C-alpha positions, -999 to 999 in steps of 0.1 A, spaced: -622 143 -121 -600 152 -91 -619 160 -59 -614 194 -45 -601 195 -11 -621 215 15 -613 251 23 -606 240 59 -578 216 48 -563 241 23 -563 269 48 -547 247 74 -521 236 51 -513 272 39 -513 284 75 -488 256 83 -465 271 56 -468 243 30 -456 253 -4 -467 242 -38 -468 204 -43 -447 189 -70 -462 159 -91 -442 133 -74 -445 117 -39 -407 121 -34 -411 160 -34 -442 158 -12 -423 136 13 -392 159 12 -409 192 13 -438 183 36 -461 199 10 -490 175 11 -521 196 11 -519 228 -11 -542 247 -34 -520 243 -64 -520 206 -60 -558 202 -59 -563 200 -96 -553 172 -119 -536 195 -144 -507 197 -120 -502 159 -123 -500 155 -161 -522 129 -178 -546 111 -157 -553 75 -165 -582 52 -156 -581 15 -146 -615 2 -133 -626 22 -102 -593 40 -100 -579 70 -117 -541 75 -114 -511 95 -125 -476 84 -131 -446 97 -114 -416 113 -134 -401 78 -136 -429 68 -159 -436 36 -139 -449 44 -105 -484 52 -101 -502 75 -76 -539 69 -71 -558 103 -74 -595 90 -72 -615 60 -63 -650 58 -78 -662 23 -65 -685 16 -37 -669 -14 -19 -672 -17 18 -641 -39 22 -614 -26 -2 -580 -42 -11 -562 -16 -31 -544 -33 -59 -506 -33 -59 -505 -24 -95 -527 -4 -121 -522 -14 -156 -489 -29 -147 -476 2 -128 -467 -4 -92 -488 17 -69 -465 39 -47 -488 67 -35 -523 74 -24 -528 111 -36 -544 140 -18 -581 134 -12 -582 102 -33 -608 85 -10 -622 117 7 -657 116 18 -662 79 8 -690 71 34 -694 34 22 -658 23 29 -656 3 60 -621 -14 57 -592 -8 34 -559 -28 30 -531 -7 14 -507 -30 -5 -470 -34 2 -449 -11 -19 -471 19 -12 -446 47 1 -470 76 9 -505 85 20 -509 121 10 -529 148 29 -566 143 33 -565 110 14 -592 93 36 -606 124 53 -643 120 62 -644 84 55 -671 83 82 -678 45 81 -641 35 78 -632 13 109 -603 -7 98 -571 3 78 -540 -19 72 -509 0 65 -479 -18 49 -444 -20 61 -432 -1 30 -450 31 41 -428 61 48 -450 90 49 -486 99 62 -497 134 53 -518 160 71 -554 152 78 -549 117 61 -574 100 83 -590 131 98 -627 128 107 -630 90 106 -649 86 138 -654 48 135 -616 43 132 -607 34 168 -573 19 165 -545 21 138 -512 4 137 -483 26 124 -454 6 108 -418 14 120 -409 24 85 -430 55 87 -407 84 89 -433 113 92 -469 116 103 -486 148 94 -508 172 114 -543 158 124 -535 127 104 -553 104 131 -576 106 159 -597 137 153 -632 127 154 -649 160 146 -647 178 114 -636 215 117 -654 223 85 -686 223 105 -671 247 130 -670 221 157 -638 220 179 -614 194 167 -604 169 195 -595 132 200 -619 107 211 -613 90 242 -615 56 227 -590 60 200 -556 43 201 -524 41 181 -501 10 180 -466 20 171 -431 10 177 -406 25 201 -386 56 190 -407 60 157 -427 87 141 -458 69 152 -449 71 189 -438 108 184 -473 116 170 -490 99 197 -470 116 223 -471 151 206 -509 149 204 -517 132 237 -533 100 220 -535 69 238 -511 45 223 -495 10 228 -459 1 220 -453 -29 196 -423 -45 210 -410 -77 193 -386 -98 214 -367 -124 194 -356 -159 202 -323 -162 222 -294 -177 203 -271 -198 225 -234 -191 220 -218 -220 240 -208 -226 275 -177 -229 298 -174 -250 329 -154 -261 359 -158 -290 381 -185 -271 400 -197 -244 378 -213 -238 341 -213 -205 325 -240 -204 296 -236 -178 270 -260 -161 245 -262 -133 219 -280 -101 227 -315 -99 218 -331 -66 204 -356 -49 227 -349 -72 256 -350 -56 291 -339 -89 307 -335 -126 305 -349 -155 324 -328 -186 329 -344 -221 331 -328 -254 344 -342 -288 335 -350 -308 366 -345 -345 357 -362 -356 387 -393 -336 384 -391 -338 346 -397 -303 340 -382 -268 335 -378 -247 365 -368 -210 368 -335 -202 379 -332 -164 378 -339 -132 358 -308 -112 347 -304 -77 334 -306 -66 297 -268 -61 295 -262 -97 306 -250 -121 278 -240 -150 302 -249 -165 335 -229 -187 358 -245 -216 376 -227 -227 408 -225 -258 433 -227 -283 406 -215 -319 406 -183 -327 386 -187 -346 353 -224 -343 351 -247 -331 323 -270 -301 328 -295 -286 305 -306 -250 304 -327 -225 283 -328 -188 282 -358 -166 273 -356 -129 265 -383 -105 278 -394 -68 276 -410 -53 305 -424 -18 298 -452 2 316 -461 -29 336 -466 -51 304 -442 -80 298 -436 -94 264 -417 -127 260 -396 -139 231 -393 -176 223 -370 -196 246 -336 -207 232 -329 -241 220 -318 -264 248 -284 -257 259 -269 -290 270 -238 -285 291 -213 -304 313 -191 -297 344 -156 -307 340 -147 -343 353 -124 -346 383 -88 -346 379 -76 -381 369 -49 -399 387 -21 -422 371 -20 -452 395 10 -469 381 32 -477 351 47 -511 338 78 -509 317 96 -529 290 126 -519 269 105 -503 242 73 -496 258 55 -482 289 20 -492 299 1 -464 317 -28 -471 343 -51 -447 358 -83 -446 379 -117 -443 362 -132 -409 366 -169 -407 373 -190 -391 346 -159 -391 322 -167 -396 284 -131 -404 277 -94 -397 283 -66 -379 265 -31 -394 272 -1 -372 265 37 -378 264 64 -352 268 86 -347 237 119 -337 253 133 -328 219 106 -305 210 100 -295 247 63 -298 246 35 -322 253 20 -344 225 -11 -364 225 -5 -401 224 -41 -411 221 -76 -403 229 -95 -431 246 -131 -440 254 -144 -439 291 -142 -478 295 -103 -478 290 -82 -474 321 -48 -483 307 -28 -478 275 5 -492 261 29 -465 247 51 -483 222 82 -474 200 103 -462 229 141 -462 233 156 -486 259 170 -471 291 152 -438 285 132 -417 309 97 -405 298 69 -385 313 32 -390 310 0 -373 320 -37 -378 315 -68 -358 312 -106 -367 314 -132 -349 293 -171 -349 292 -189 -345 260 -219 -323 260 -236 -297 237 -212 -302 208 -181 -295 228 -158 -312 254 -155 -302 291 -120 -311 302 -106 -318 336 -73 -307 349 -42 -325 338 -31 -353 363 1 -350 380 31 -361 358 42 -396 359 78 -406 351 89 -439 337 122 -452 325 124 -481 299 144 -510 307 180 -516 295 
């Protein structure tokens, strides 16, 4: 039932120093023994089961299945994720070899390995979908698939065997094996897919995912705002945008380096709300990939320092007056506690209030007061400097 591998494949594998294959994919992956003479017969695998157009064996765990042969004639094939209730984990050596009707194949999530020569000489195959679960792709896995022009290698793949992709000519015929000019791999930076492409001189395109920027708050002074964000994986830089309320549109402020996680905006107006966004990007080999822009970062500069204009006094109270601060959302009034030797907040007041009566005081006693303005924006408060201290002594 099991198809025999070609003499060329076996010879190449033996020449590469492959040992005898064990009847589990874990051994195949560990030892790199994916195309061997001793693994080319079904006796090595134990009992072979049939489910529809598929023949399969079971791993040592008694649950996981490895497909050893497909006898169907589908042009567009979606390989099942289970066979008789057994999760498919492996496409075994030569399982689809020389299937000339197969044009597209989707390998289900959960498959860990495509063994040597699994799809060799599938001369009509033009599309293959490899799942993110894949860890191993063996020698000659997709050799001599001349219609297969582009393949995406998931970042999960840890090893790609010799001549696995890109060879359009069959060495069995005696022709020289080489890559066609129009074949391309899509792969992730720093992965086995990129290494395979580089080692074999194959044209490749890096898949670079750039995530959405997550804002991390802001800080401000009366004339500056510093916005902050978390680092985004794969970003080679960030672009800062500012909302122009007059033009009613977002405008670019500046691009920053990959190492930056904050940006300071200067020459701003005190007590004013400003809105920003940050977008990460990756620029590699002249190609720029953009991530999604952050949510709007609503900020505010600190209001100007308030001034206590006067106080009025009685035996048990002091009324404090101050000048309204432009752009302030409110005020915080404090009284100095001489016994505790620290300032304590008397009250927090809305922006329309410009005086407050402090009661419950002792007659003929000296007190000190100060006030601070604040501006609400982006879920936090931007505080002004404290006013100068104002002294007041209650009446006798």
